[in-house]
Rosetta silent file (secondary structure, phi, psi, omega in degrees, C-alpha in Angstrom):
SEQUENCE: MIATLKAEEQSQLQLVEREDIDDEEDLFEAIDKLISQGINAGDVKKLQDAGIYTCNGLMMHTKKHLTGIKGLSEAKVEKICEAAEKIVNFGYITGSDALLRRKAVIKITTGSQALDELLGGGIETGAITEAFGEFRSGKTQLAHTLCVCTQLPTNMRGGNGKVAYIDTEGTFRPDRIVPIAERFGMDPGAVLDNIIYARAYTYEHQYNLLLGLAAKMSEEPFRLLIVDSVIALFRVDFTGRGELADRQQKLGQMLSRLTKISEEFNVAVYMTNQGNSYCHVIADPGGGVFISDPKKPAGGHVLAHAVTIRLMFRKGKGEQRVCKVFDAPNLPEAEAISFSYHIILIKITPGGIADAKD
SCORE:     score description
SCORE:     0.000 S_00000001
   1 L     0.000  116.765 -172.934   25.653    3.924    7.815 S_00000001
   2 L   -99.771  131.504 -176.095   26.797    5.777    4.645 S_00000001
   3 L  -100.737  132.849  176.244   27.271    3.773    1.510 S_00000001
   4 L  -128.866  157.256 -169.021   30.123    4.714   -0.960 S_00000001
   5 L  -118.497  140.453  163.609   31.057    3.153   -4.350 S_00000001
   6 L   -77.743  162.781 -170.928   34.452    2.568   -5.879 S_00000001
   7 H   -62.936  -35.439 -175.596   34.947    3.879   -9.313 S_00000001
   8 H   -78.928   -6.922  178.546   34.778    0.399  -10.869 S_00000001
   9 H   -91.272  -10.761 -171.677   31.419   -0.334   -9.151 S_00000001
  10 H   -58.541  -27.226  173.143   29.663    2.600  -10.691 S_00000001
  11 H   -58.537  -25.697 -175.471   28.415    0.407  -13.497 S_00000001
  12 H   -67.154  -17.115 -176.529   26.341   -1.547  -11.095 S_00000001
  13 H   -79.801   -6.722 -179.446   24.015    1.408  -10.656 S_00000001
  14 L   -71.716  129.122 -178.925   22.653    1.202  -14.126 S_00000001
  15 L   -70.648  134.954 -177.426   19.100    0.061  -13.986 S_00000001
  16 L   -80.683  135.875 -177.357   18.286   -3.275  -15.720 S_00000001
  17 L   -71.564  151.941 -166.734   15.670   -3.156  -18.378 S_00000001
  18 H   -65.120  -33.528  178.185   12.549   -5.356  -17.584 S_00000001
  19 H   -63.323  -11.789 -177.300   13.336   -7.805  -20.589 S_00000001
  20 H   -97.680   -2.383 -176.727   16.521   -8.539  -19.040 S_00000001
  21 L   -99.551   96.631 -173.890   15.258   -9.582  -15.803 S_00000001
  22 H   -71.895  -31.230  173.823   14.661  -13.300  -15.853 S_00000001
  23 H   -61.372  -14.553 -171.867   13.445  -13.659  -12.333 S_00000001
  24 H  -100.213   -1.962  176.363   10.450  -11.599  -13.078 S_00000001
  25 L   -43.483  -42.780 -176.817    9.036  -13.773  -15.807 S_00000001
  26 L   -87.222   -5.065 -167.980    6.601  -15.451  -13.515 S_00000001
  27 L   -76.771  -42.104  176.220    5.522  -12.371  -11.598 S_00000001
  28 L  -153.268  162.077 -178.330    2.767  -11.319  -14.039 S_00000001
  29 L  -116.797  126.472  170.807    1.527  -12.305  -17.547 S_00000001
  30 E   -47.141  135.025 -177.062    0.955   -9.531  -20.171 S_00000001
  31 H   -59.915  -35.618 -177.095   -2.744   -8.907  -20.997 S_00000001
  32 H   -65.212   -5.302  175.336   -2.000   -9.460  -24.844 S_00000001
  33 H   -68.666  -21.294  178.489   -1.415  -13.102  -24.022 S_00000001
  34 H   -63.404  -22.440 -179.956   -5.176  -13.409  -24.130 S_00000001
  35 H   -57.741  -43.224 -179.604   -4.964  -13.134  -27.854 S_00000001
  36 H   -66.454  -13.738  176.509   -3.414  -16.564  -28.047 S_00000001
  37 H   -99.654   11.093  173.716   -6.371  -17.941  -26.141 S_00000001
  38 L   104.274   -1.884 -173.655   -8.910  -16.744  -28.812 S_00000001
  39 L   -90.837  144.925 -173.651   -9.691  -13.250  -27.448 S_00000001
  40 L   -67.516  134.192 -178.143  -10.178  -10.536  -29.928 S_00000001
  41 H   -59.793  -26.884  175.395   -7.378   -8.014  -30.066 S_00000001
  42 H   -65.988  -40.414  176.131   -9.891   -5.133  -29.955 S_00000001
  43 H   -66.926  -32.268  171.052  -11.221   -6.453  -26.665 S_00000001
  44 H   -64.556  -41.894 -179.811   -7.728   -6.611  -25.237 S_00000001
  45 H   -57.056  -47.442 -174.364   -7.292   -2.864  -26.267 S_00000001
  46 H   -65.661  -33.894  173.088  -10.451   -2.018  -24.299 S_00000001
  47 H   -68.812  -33.090  175.349   -9.036   -3.637  -21.261 S_00000001
  48 H   -68.999  -33.065  177.423   -5.779   -1.724  -21.630 S_00000001
  49 H   -61.332  -40.524  175.012   -7.784    1.440  -22.013 S_00000001
  50 L   -73.171   -2.052  176.977   -9.425    0.615  -18.666 S_00000001
  51 L    90.838   19.066 -175.466   -6.049    0.396  -17.063 S_00000001
  52 L  -107.629  113.900 -179.442   -5.815   -3.402  -17.086 S_00000001
  53 L  -122.011   -1.308  178.106   -2.393   -4.556  -18.579 S_00000001
  54 E  -133.620  151.111  179.741   -1.780   -7.922  -17.012 S_00000001
  55 H   -69.833  -34.263  175.899   -3.830  -11.175  -16.758 S_00000001
  56 H   -57.160  -44.335 -176.814   -3.048  -11.046  -13.006 S_00000001
  57 H   -68.034  -38.505  178.108   -4.514   -7.574  -12.734 S_00000001
  58 H   -58.952  -37.818  179.410   -7.564   -8.765  -14.776 S_00000001
  59 L   -75.301  -12.689  176.495   -8.303  -11.554  -12.140 S_00000001
  60 L   -90.116    8.626  179.083   -8.247   -8.965   -9.436 S_00000001
  61 L  -117.489  144.847  177.067  -11.405   -7.287  -10.818 S_00000001
  62 L   -72.603  152.331  173.380  -14.984   -8.479  -10.495 S_00000001
  63 H   -55.234  -30.887  179.799  -17.061   -9.367  -13.457 S_00000001
  64 H   -68.691  -43.371  176.783  -19.395   -6.691  -12.565 S_00000001
  65 H   -65.771  -44.021 -176.406  -16.617   -4.070  -12.998 S_00000001
  66 H   -63.839  -32.348  175.997  -15.379   -5.655  -16.175 S_00000001
  67 L   -76.232   -3.953  178.570  -18.877   -5.386  -17.805 S_00000001
  68 L   -89.418   -7.117  174.608  -18.919   -1.736  -16.923 S_00000001
  69 L   -72.436  127.424 -179.286  -15.994   -1.368  -19.576 S_00000001
  70 L   -60.398  127.344  173.682  -17.563    0.077  -22.834 S_00000001
  71 L   100.245  -10.826 -178.954  -17.819   -2.603  -25.333 S_00000001
  72 L  -106.193  111.892  175.050  -17.561   -5.553  -23.088 S_00000001
  73 L   -79.054  167.733  170.378  -20.717   -7.725  -22.785 S_00000001
  74 H   -64.508  -34.096  179.115  -21.210  -10.345  -20.077 S_00000001
  75 H   -62.290  -46.607 -174.260  -20.648  -13.088  -22.598 S_00000001
  76 H   -64.963  -38.730 -179.301  -17.377  -11.451  -23.662 S_00000001
  77 H   -71.810  -29.392  177.056  -16.180  -10.959  -19.950 S_00000001
  78 H   -73.362  -32.881  177.031  -16.999  -14.579  -19.174 S_00000001
  79 H   -77.157  -29.213  179.056  -14.889  -15.727  -22.006 S_00000001
  80 H   -71.599  -40.801  174.788  -12.002  -13.408  -21.241 S_00000001
  81 H   -62.925  -35.435  171.864  -11.898  -14.614  -17.584 S_00000001
  82 H   -59.915  -43.157 -177.224  -11.867  -18.288  -18.707 S_00000001
  83 H   -62.862  -50.143 -172.305   -9.001  -17.401  -21.044 S_00000001
  84 H   -63.367  -37.864  179.748   -7.129  -15.629  -18.236 S_00000001
  85 H   -64.620  -25.131 -179.499   -7.558  -18.564  -15.824 S_00000001
  86 H   -73.547  -22.545 -170.713   -5.721  -20.772  -18.337 S_00000001
  87 H   -95.929  -41.703 -179.296   -2.743  -18.370  -18.265 S_00000001
  88 L  -123.627  149.411 -178.164   -2.472  -17.626  -14.410 S_00000001
  89 L   -94.556  105.440  173.229   -3.195  -19.686  -11.404 S_00000001
  90 L  -109.865   22.712  179.741   -5.488  -17.910   -9.011 S_00000001
  91 L   -97.596 -153.253 -175.941   -6.477  -20.897   -7.121 S_00000001
  92 L   -72.723  147.190  164.671   -5.008  -22.866   -4.148 S_00000001
  93 L  -137.057  164.167 -179.590   -1.293  -23.444   -3.899 S_00000001
  94 L   -75.179  155.493  167.186    0.772  -25.294   -1.224 S_00000001
  95 H   -47.182  -37.873 -179.469    2.595  -23.660    1.562 S_00000001
  96 H   -68.894  -34.573  175.500    5.858  -24.605   -0.006 S_00000001
  97 H   -68.530  -35.017 -173.570    4.801  -22.754   -3.216 S_00000001
  98 H   -73.430  -29.028  175.736    3.822  -19.717   -1.234 S_00000001
  99 H   -70.257  -34.835  174.653    7.221  -19.775    0.479 S_00000001
 100 H   -57.392  -40.954  179.630    8.879  -19.957   -3.056 S_00000001
 101 H   -65.506  -34.665  172.948    6.836  -16.893   -4.017 S_00000001
 102 H   -58.926  -24.666  176.876    8.178  -15.062   -0.960 S_00000001
 103 L   -67.757  -16.787  177.783   11.507  -15.380   -2.405 S_00000001
 104 L   -78.843  -18.559 -177.953   10.644  -12.781   -5.054 S_00000001
 105 L   -60.494  132.222  176.597   10.097  -10.242   -2.333 S_00000001
 106 L  -108.722  131.928  175.916   12.912   -7.532   -2.313 S_00000001
 107 E  -104.539  115.910 -175.895   13.720   -5.636    0.813 S_00000001
 108 E   -90.197  127.449 -176.873   14.857   -2.063    0.147 S_00000001
 109 L   -60.697  155.444 -177.925   17.241   -0.290    2.507 S_00000001
 110 L  -102.813   -0.468 -175.864   15.858    2.820    4.314 S_00000001
 111 L    86.743   -7.288  175.375   19.439    4.422    4.525 S_00000001
 112 L  -117.143  109.851 -178.402   19.419    3.535    8.276 S_00000001
 113 H   -55.232  -49.625 -176.297   20.861    0.113    9.400 S_00000001
 114 H   -58.562  -42.871 -178.730   19.013    0.298   12.679 S_00000001
 115 H   -67.733  -42.844  178.150   15.583    0.942   10.914 S_00000001
 116 H   -52.746  -45.567 -179.826   16.411   -1.825    8.286 S_00000001
 117 H   -67.859  -34.608  172.198   17.003   -4.354   11.167 S_00000001
 118 H   -57.522  -34.500 -168.439   13.682   -3.266   12.784 S_00000001
 119 H   -93.706   -4.735 -178.048   11.935   -3.937    9.477 S_00000001
 120 L    78.713   31.968  171.636   13.802   -7.364    8.955 S_00000001
 121 L   131.252  -23.061 -173.069   15.862   -6.026    6.097 S_00000001
 122 L   138.205 -176.565  179.663   14.122   -2.926    4.796 S_00000001
 123 E   -76.776  127.385 -174.569   10.903   -1.886    3.143 S_00000001
 124 E   -79.551  138.216  161.809    9.211   -4.945    1.483 S_00000001
 125 L   -70.457  147.363  175.779    8.032   -5.234   -2.079 S_00000001
 126 L    87.324    8.224 -171.575    4.540   -6.761   -2.337 S_00000001
 127 L  -146.945  165.071  172.250    3.428   -4.875    0.779 S_00000001
 128 E  -105.436  121.326  176.911    2.222   -1.498    2.133 S_00000001
 129 E  -107.346  126.068  173.575    4.413    0.379    4.691 S_00000001
 130 E  -112.654  134.629  176.608    2.737    3.312    6.338 S_00000001
 131 E  -120.123  124.175 -171.805    4.452    5.993    8.224 S_00000001
 132 E  -132.952  161.413 -175.969    2.430    8.370   10.418 S_00000001
 133 E   156.750  173.656 -179.825    3.239   11.111   12.892 S_00000001
 134 L   -71.379  166.090  177.904    3.195   14.824   13.459 S_00000001
 135 L   -60.719  150.281 -174.402    4.718   17.273   10.891 S_00000001
 136 L    60.702   29.412  172.933    8.442   17.468   10.620 S_00000001
 137 L  -102.834    4.958  165.626    8.839   14.033   12.108 S_00000001
 138 L   110.739    4.638 -179.290   10.721   12.473    9.187 S_00000001
 139 H   -61.461  -53.079  175.453    8.049   10.878    7.102 S_00000001
 140 H   -64.844  -25.338  178.788    8.714   12.780    3.885 S_00000001
 141 H   -68.140  -38.075  177.327   12.444   12.585    4.542 S_00000001
 142 H   -69.498  -36.104 -179.409   12.266    8.761    4.470 S_00000001
 143 H   -63.788  -39.026 -178.739   10.196    8.941    1.247 S_00000001
 144 H   -67.783  -38.784  179.503   12.937   11.018   -0.380 S_00000001
 145 H   -70.741  -33.389  177.432   15.686    8.693    0.854 S_00000001
 146 H   -71.709  -25.031  175.860   13.809    5.678   -0.495 S_00000001
 147 H   -57.953  -37.105  171.937   13.645    7.342   -3.859 S_00000001
 148 H   -83.899  -45.008 -179.895   17.229    6.917   -4.095 S_00000001
 149 H   -57.966  -33.429  178.609   17.832    3.675   -2.116 S_00000001
 150 L   -64.415  -26.934  177.784   15.336    1.929   -4.424 S_00000001
 151 L   -88.755   -3.826  172.027   17.590    2.537   -7.373 S_00000001
 152 L   -67.456  154.783  179.175   20.600    0.849   -5.777 S_00000001
 153 L   -67.821  158.500 -175.096   21.637   -2.536   -7.116 S_00000001
 154 H   -72.004  -24.101  176.836   20.190   -5.452   -5.100 S_00000001
 155 H   -84.196   10.020  163.012   23.637   -6.501   -3.810 S_00000001
 156 H  -112.956   18.225  179.476   23.721   -3.064   -2.114 S_00000001
 157 L    71.852   28.404  173.665   20.284   -3.702   -0.559 S_00000001
 158 L  -101.066 -170.487  176.362   18.417   -1.733   -3.127 S_00000001
 159 L  -101.899  -12.747 -169.717   15.619   -2.568   -5.591 S_00000001
 160 L    46.828   46.996 -175.677   17.269   -1.806   -8.931 S_00000001
 161 L  -150.603  172.476 -178.747   14.067   -0.220  -10.060 S_00000001
 162 E   -81.965 -178.901 -175.506   12.325    2.980  -10.680 S_00000001
 163 E  -136.979  133.364  173.247   10.141    5.123   -8.456 S_00000001
 164 E  -114.110  125.451 -178.308    6.545    6.536   -8.829 S_00000001
 165 E  -122.087  123.418  177.724    5.784    9.395   -6.580 S_00000001
 166 E  -108.113  113.930 -171.802    2.213   10.743   -5.973 S_00000001
 167 E  -115.491  123.983 -170.062    2.381   13.971   -4.007 S_00000001
 168 L  -107.428  -13.920 -170.984   -0.871   15.261   -2.468 S_00000001
 169 L  -125.224    4.820 -176.680    0.559   18.032   -0.335 S_00000001
 170 L    72.486   31.107 -173.752    3.334   19.596   -2.417 S_00000001
 171 L   -99.052  -10.209 -175.010    6.185   18.258   -0.368 S_00000001
 172 L   -69.991  132.097  169.510    8.319   16.571   -3.024 S_00000001
 173 L  -129.276  109.046 -172.531   11.667   18.351   -3.573 S_00000001
 174 H   -58.348  -39.399 -177.367   13.804   17.184   -6.400 S_00000001
 175 H   -58.782  -27.161  177.861   16.703   19.389   -5.052 S_00000001
 176 H   -72.386  -26.084 -178.815   16.542   17.218   -1.923 S_00000001
 177 H   -72.521  -37.882 -175.870   17.317   14.129   -3.988 S_00000001
 178 H   -50.477  -62.360 -177.666   20.714   15.494   -5.122 S_00000001
 179 H   -70.345  -22.355  168.022   22.686   15.206   -1.832 S_00000001
 180 H   -66.665  -45.975  175.156   21.070   11.818   -1.035 S_00000001
 181 H   -55.829  -49.283 -178.789   22.146   10.532   -4.409 S_00000001
 182 H   -59.903  -38.755  176.602   25.638   11.842   -3.777 S_00000001
 183 H   -56.890  -39.242 -179.634   25.787   10.053   -0.371 S_00000001
 184 L   -91.972   11.061  175.715   25.244    6.800   -2.128 S_00000001
 185 L    70.925   31.371 -174.301   27.698    7.575   -4.903 S_00000001
 186 L  -110.263  154.306  175.055   24.940    7.816   -7.603 S_00000001
 187 L   -74.446  119.211 -175.901   24.532   10.325  -10.466 S_00000001
 188 H   -60.861  -46.196 -179.869   21.805   12.831   -9.200 S_00000001
 189 H   -52.105  -48.331 -174.838   20.545   13.380  -12.921 S_00000001
 190 H   -62.987  -45.436 -173.540   20.220    9.664  -13.533 S_00000001
 191 H   -71.492  -29.124  173.655   18.374    9.121  -10.248 S_00000001
 192 H   -70.337  -29.753  176.942   15.964   12.001  -10.911 S_00000001
 193 H   -67.087  -31.529 -176.561   15.242   10.576  -14.439 S_00000001
 194 L   -96.923   21.560  170.223   14.115    7.310  -12.940 S_00000001
 195 E  -115.757  121.069  178.526   11.600    9.007  -10.668 S_00000001
 196 E   -98.961  134.576 -172.004    8.167    9.728  -12.247 S_00000001
 197 E  -127.514  143.347  178.286    6.196   12.364  -10.270 S_00000001
 198 E  -144.205  137.948 -179.586    2.617   13.613  -10.195 S_00000001
 199 E   -99.699  111.275  179.069    0.934   16.207   -8.094 S_00000001
 200 L   -91.514  142.246 -173.012   -2.638   15.261   -7.111 S_00000001
 201 L  -121.794  -19.392  171.360   -5.222   17.906   -6.216 S_00000001
 202 L  -130.056  160.742 -178.114   -8.490   15.790   -5.534 S_00000001
 203 H   -65.168  -32.673  179.352   -9.016   12.296   -4.199 S_00000001
 204 H   -67.076  -37.123  179.597  -10.465   11.431   -7.729 S_00000001
 205 H   -62.081  -37.773 -171.783   -7.253   12.846   -9.381 S_00000001
 206 H   -80.102  -30.511  178.797   -5.215   10.697   -7.012 S_00000001
 207 H   -72.691  -43.233  177.108   -7.144    7.552   -7.772 S_00000001
 208 H   -66.492  -25.685  170.376   -6.872    8.137  -11.626 S_00000001
 209 H   -67.987  -32.520  176.649   -3.115    8.508  -11.263 S_00000001
 210 H   -66.073  -42.997 -174.595   -3.020    5.028   -9.617 S_00000001
 211 H   -61.432  -37.191 -171.078   -5.035    3.633  -12.620 S_00000001
 212 L   -76.923  -10.695 -175.337   -2.549    5.119  -15.046 S_00000001
 213 L   -75.970  -27.731 -177.118    0.502    3.358  -13.352 S_00000001
 214 H   -49.391  -47.945 -177.282   -0.378   -0.088  -14.764 S_00000001
 215 H   -54.938  -40.337 -176.069    0.685    0.810  -18.198 S_00000001
 216 H   -78.664  -43.057 -172.850    4.162    2.068  -16.957 S_00000001
 217 H   -68.891  -28.808  179.835    4.709   -0.665  -14.442 S_00000001
 218 L   -77.373  -16.211 -175.587    4.019   -3.481  -17.119 S_00000001
 219 L  -107.384  -27.854 -174.178    6.707   -2.072  -19.395 S_00000001
 220 L  -127.055  151.957 -177.060    9.477   -0.766  -16.906 S_00000001
 221 L   -81.640   83.692  166.573   10.981   -2.148  -13.689 S_00000001
 222 E   -77.111  147.073  175.914    9.382   -0.128  -10.926 S_00000001
 223 E  -127.937  -15.397 -174.483   10.128   -1.103   -7.368 S_00000001
 224 E  -141.429  138.594  173.860    8.585    1.646   -5.320 S_00000001
 225 E  -130.932  121.705 -177.280    5.347    3.610   -5.284 S_00000001
 226 E  -107.495  128.392  169.589    5.179    6.595   -2.761 S_00000001
 227 E  -121.477  110.657 -173.901    1.945    8.311   -1.787 S_00000001
 228 E  -123.342   97.431    1.126    2.605   11.403    0.259 S_00000001
 229 L  -111.804  164.964 -175.129    0.109   11.608    1.988 S_00000001
 230 L   -80.736  -24.373 -170.686   -2.694    9.117    1.460 S_00000001
 231 L  -103.088  -17.930 -171.810   -5.390   10.709    3.588 S_00000001
 232 H   -51.929  -45.779 -177.494   -4.877   14.495    2.942 S_00000001
 233 H   -73.887  -28.090 -176.189   -7.194   14.964    0.072 S_00000001
 234 H   -66.771  -46.684  176.399   -9.875   12.758    1.540 S_00000001
 235 H   -59.890  -32.528 -177.531   -9.986   15.165    4.697 S_00000001
 236 H   -86.754  -37.861 -175.247  -10.449   18.107    2.321 S_00000001
 237 H   -73.997  -23.952 -173.972  -12.878   16.593   -0.230 S_00000001
 238 L  -123.524  130.890 -179.003  -15.104   15.035    2.408 S_00000001
 239 L  -136.388  139.835  174.528  -16.248   17.127    5.406 S_00000001
 240 L    91.101  154.972  173.899  -18.623   16.478    8.257 S_00000001
 241 H   -58.819  -32.027 -176.244  -20.055   13.310    9.698 S_00000001
 242 H   -70.449  -14.098  176.672  -22.634   12.992    6.947 S_00000001
 243 H  -110.326   15.732 -177.462  -19.872   12.250    4.361 S_00000001
 244 H   -74.381  -39.431 -178.239  -17.810   10.022    6.635 S_00000001
 245 H   -66.958  -38.312  173.455  -19.314    6.844    5.295 S_00000001
 246 H   -67.288  -42.165  173.573  -18.694    7.883    1.700 S_00000001
 247 H   -50.330  -50.961 -176.901  -15.150    8.962    2.547 S_00000001
 248 H   -64.391  -36.661 -179.732  -14.347    5.610    3.970 S_00000001
 249 H   -73.348  -29.065  179.306  -15.765    3.737    1.217 S_00000001
 250 H   -77.319  -31.298  177.972  -13.669    5.800   -1.477 S_00000001
 251 H   -69.021  -38.447 -179.884  -10.624    5.456    0.765 S_00000001
 252 H   -63.276  -36.958 -178.859  -11.208    1.690    0.866 S_00000001
 253 H   -70.185  -45.568 -179.789  -11.308    1.557   -2.956 S_00000001
 254 H   -58.895  -52.015  176.049   -8.048    3.613   -3.093 S_00000001
 255 H   -52.732  -44.755  175.223   -6.345    1.295   -0.729 S_00000001
 256 H   -55.799  -39.740  175.768   -7.591   -1.797   -2.617 S_00000001
 257 H   -65.563  -37.987 -179.757   -5.843   -0.361   -5.684 S_00000001
 258 H   -63.072  -45.159  179.735   -2.645    0.193   -3.797 S_00000001
 259 H   -62.673  -39.986 -177.319   -2.736   -3.423   -2.595 S_00000001
 260 H   -70.428  -40.983 -177.733   -3.300   -4.756   -6.062 S_00000001
 261 H   -66.873  -41.182  177.239   -0.607   -2.676   -7.630 S_00000001
 262 H   -55.398  -44.299 -173.871    1.970   -3.964   -4.819 S_00000001
 263 H   -77.102  -39.675 -176.219    1.063   -7.538   -5.497 S_00000001
 264 H   -67.904  -43.296 -175.422    0.558   -7.403   -9.254 S_00000001
 265 L  -113.392   14.645 -178.386    3.849   -5.816   -9.980 S_00000001
 266 L    44.666   56.158 -179.377    5.944   -6.801   -6.823 S_00000001
 267 L  -111.871  145.927  172.776    6.306   -3.122   -5.858 S_00000001
 268 E   -85.298  134.446  177.876    6.790   -1.637   -2.417 S_00000001
 269 E  -106.108  110.981  174.710    4.194    0.894   -1.421 S_00000001
 270 E  -112.054  123.995 -176.262    5.305    3.464    1.041 S_00000001
 271 E  -130.537  144.228  174.924    2.606    6.011    2.120 S_00000001
 272 E   -98.407  158.390 -177.391    2.570    8.701    4.675 S_00000001
 273 E  -147.890  156.057 -173.767   -0.306    9.475    6.912 S_00000001
 274 E   -93.724  138.835  168.062   -1.254   12.277    9.367 S_00000001
 275 E   -79.443  156.522  175.411   -1.551   11.506   13.113 S_00000001
 276 L   -69.532  142.739 -179.737   -4.645   12.861   14.827 S_00000001
 277 L   -69.996  154.509  179.178   -3.995   16.329   16.241 S_00000001
 278 L   -70.297  136.739  177.574   -3.801   16.781   19.885 S_00000001
 279 L    61.251   41.823  179.689   -7.152   17.759   21.526 S_00000001
 280 L  -102.180  120.644 -175.627   -8.877   17.229   18.148 S_00000001
 281 E   -86.921  121.750  178.161  -12.514   16.603   18.294 S_00000001
 282 E  -121.259  169.426 -178.914  -13.807   14.228   15.563 S_00000001
 283 E   -80.535  132.469  174.569  -17.043   12.572   14.601 S_00000001
 284 L   -97.762  127.755  176.289  -17.694    8.966   15.952 S_00000001
 285 L   -61.084  -19.850  178.756  -19.514    6.846   13.319 S_00000001
 286 L   -84.500   -2.912  177.270  -21.398    5.253   16.211 S_00000001
 287 L   114.940  141.773  179.032  -22.848    8.611   17.123 S_00000001
 288 L    83.083 -169.668 -179.319  -21.643   11.621   19.144 S_00000001
 289 E  -128.198  162.766  178.123  -18.063   13.066   19.181 S_00000001
 290 E  -151.928  161.717  176.202  -14.870   12.104   20.931 S_00000001
 291 E   -79.707  123.544  178.379  -11.343   13.401   21.598 S_00000001
 292 L   -74.551  147.726  179.222   -9.018   11.714   19.151 S_00000001
 293 L   -75.629  119.843 -172.982   -6.006    9.778   20.241 S_00000001
 294 L   -75.517  -10.642 -177.669   -2.834   11.773   19.048 S_00000001
 295 L   -97.601   11.647  174.700   -0.829    8.497   18.933 S_00000001
 296 L  -113.588  139.862 -176.982   -3.240    6.968   16.302 S_00000001
 297 E   -78.841  161.186 -177.750   -3.031    7.522   12.571 S_00000001
 298 L   -83.497  155.342  177.755   -6.007    9.007   10.666 S_00000001
 299 L   118.282  -12.645  174.290   -8.141    6.868    8.448 S_00000001
 300 H    67.439 -162.164 -175.587   -9.885    4.545   10.877 S_00000001
 301 H   -68.393  -28.761 -176.479  -10.123    0.773   10.553 S_00000001
 302 H   -62.664  -41.363 -167.375  -10.350    0.821    6.642 S_00000001
 303 H   -81.495  -32.272 -173.662   -6.889    2.131    6.430 S_00000001
 304 H   -66.641  -43.132 -179.679   -5.575    0.032    9.401 S_00000001
 305 H   -64.831  -29.294 -173.984   -6.687   -3.274    7.687 S_00000001
 306 H   -79.924  -27.494 -173.755   -5.162   -2.372    4.360 S_00000001
 307 L   -89.614  137.184 -174.758   -1.631   -1.579    5.601 S_00000001
 308 L   -86.718  -43.999  179.398    0.949   -4.350    6.213 S_00000001
 309 E  -134.097  133.511 -176.591    3.390   -2.449    8.403 S_00000001
 310 E  -118.521  126.414 -178.525    2.767    0.742   10.361 S_00000001
 311 E  -120.267  142.145 -178.948    5.540    2.968   11.660 S_00000001
 312 E  -113.991  127.903  176.518    5.047    5.887   14.025 S_00000001
 313 E  -115.163  142.448  179.613    7.453    8.761   13.905 S_00000001
 314 E  -139.948  162.805  173.309    7.955   11.430   16.450 S_00000001
 315 E   -72.509  141.515  162.930   10.524   14.263   17.008 S_00000001
 316 L  -111.346 -149.435  177.939   13.534   13.793   19.131 S_00000001
 317 L   -83.758  130.241 -178.899   16.337   15.974   20.161 S_00000001
 318 L    63.393 -117.721  179.590   17.629   18.232   17.327 S_00000001
 319 L   -94.271    2.044  178.737   17.557   16.354   14.004 S_00000001
 320 E   -78.799  148.539  178.532   16.959   12.956   15.754 S_00000001
 321 E  -125.325  152.221  171.695   13.680   11.281   15.100 S_00000001
 322 E  -108.669  127.877  179.845   12.146    8.324   17.005 S_00000001
 323 E  -116.954  132.028 -176.827   10.651    5.461   14.940 S_00000001
 324 E  -129.087  125.885  172.407    8.342    2.851   16.536 S_00000001
 325 E   -66.217  103.823 -179.811    6.848   -0.237   14.935 S_00000001
 326 E   -79.852  -36.866  177.753    3.215    0.406   15.548 S_00000001
 327 E  -162.174  140.343  179.203    1.875   -2.748   13.911 S_00000001
 328 L  -162.144  143.064 -176.766    3.333   -5.495   11.801 S_00000001
 329 L   -64.610  -27.110 -170.524    2.389   -9.075   10.946 S_00000001
 330 L   -93.104    7.479 -178.974    5.695  -10.517   11.825 S_00000001
 331 L   -78.471  141.376  176.198    5.751   -9.254   15.440 S_00000001
 332 L   -61.632  143.064 -175.438    5.538  -11.997   18.123 S_00000001
 333 H   -59.773  -37.836 -177.368    1.984  -12.200   19.615 S_00000001
 334 H   -58.184  -46.331  178.012    3.431  -11.646   23.244 S_00000001
 335 H   -59.309  -43.032 -170.329    4.960   -8.350   22.039 S_00000001
 336 H   -65.082  -44.378 -175.087    1.817   -7.265   20.325 S_00000001
 337 H   -70.546  -38.925 -178.638   -0.318   -7.899   23.327 S_00000001
 338 H   -83.073   -5.026 -176.129    2.120   -6.266   25.914 S_00000001
 339 L    68.928   12.580 -169.109    2.678   -3.342   23.484 S_00000001
 340 L   -81.073   58.486 -166.711    6.371   -3.978   23.788 S_00000001
 341 L   -87.076  156.947  171.619    7.260   -2.762   20.336 S_00000001
 342 L   -67.895  146.139  175.763   10.740   -1.860   19.187 S_00000001
 343 E  -133.096  131.117  172.972   11.865    1.638   19.124 S_00000001
 344 E  -124.509  162.196  173.935   14.898    3.073   17.433 S_00000001
 345 E  -106.432  137.857  175.648   16.482    6.399   17.034 S_00000001
 346 E  -133.659  177.362  176.896   17.411    7.800   13.489 S_00000001
 347 E  -143.616  157.979  174.944   18.412   11.313   12.307 S_00000001
 348 E   -91.886  113.655  179.808   17.811   13.554    9.337 S_00000001
 349 E  -117.785  168.972  169.537   21.072   14.431    7.512 S_00000001
 350 L   -48.813  -32.773 -175.450   21.799   16.236    4.263 S_00000001
 351 L   -94.960   15.505  179.477   22.209   12.819    2.733 S_00000001
 352 E    98.738 -164.167  178.986   18.759   11.689    3.998 S_00000001
 353 E   -67.654  126.824 -178.901   17.669    9.312    6.752 S_00000001
 354 E  -141.220  172.579  178.974   20.661    7.695    8.606 S_00000001
 355 E   -68.023  143.766 -179.453   21.480    6.003   11.900 S_00000001
 356 L   -69.084  -16.749  178.665   21.588    8.514   14.911 S_00000001
 357 L   -83.404  -17.863 -174.380   24.993    7.230   15.904 S_00000001
 358 L   -72.877    0.000    0.000   26.654    8.025   12.579 S_00000001
């Protein structure tokens, strides 16, 4: 389904500044509100230097981690946490309140009506969506399409927000954004200006890039974070069974950070992953070796438990691609048990991901 805009509708595509978004007021509280609770401005600055820009984000850190910040003693951390608890509620809420919070979730179109229906409306904010599969199966093509769709106004099933793109394999192509933007009637230059991009070369660099996002997301209306791909650098920087435990621990920390970003700023996280290669022999943490299942994503249980929705991509005929819901919390239990997951066909076009029938 190709979206087009009339001339008088072009003004809808202007991104709304964060201060103009009334519905976002309760999503997070700026860290400088601690000053009104008696916290020294210098200590607030130390928190910001450590990548903590909201009271919500502060409460997602352990006191042990906070005391590791230079200049913050245990007494100061205790006082800071007490002040933050007066500003944000991190305790119990009713199911009705939880339902109200769910109304803040935005579903961003993928560019394919069939895939949107499969996902219940599109890629969700406040959640992590993972796409895995063999090379050239459409994972990065969906990432590029989402870069544009996220900037569509909400009445066109977009997110009316900016995009952060962390590239670990050098696959981002800004020239690919141009025809996709034109497909949706958007100005390619404006679309590219609303994408911030970084190339990561090590897993440590990748993690530091995530830490630096808090400052940007607390000031500007971001709606999507793309990590393409999440596991590639871990496979390079950690080799052999002897480093497997350390790799999984570091991967867990990375995924924890992604989860916190998605919930703290109501951002959709879309990350690609590599499927296990055919006839690929890998180490078993329990001892010995085994032949990996090509239909399973890399990363093991650590990654599996962090992801909200998992999509499996494979090649079809020509430019067609097959997308299958591999795991999702909203699948009926009977379907999950019988592995009767929904499968749809999409295709790669010059304008990005679209329905195969278009």
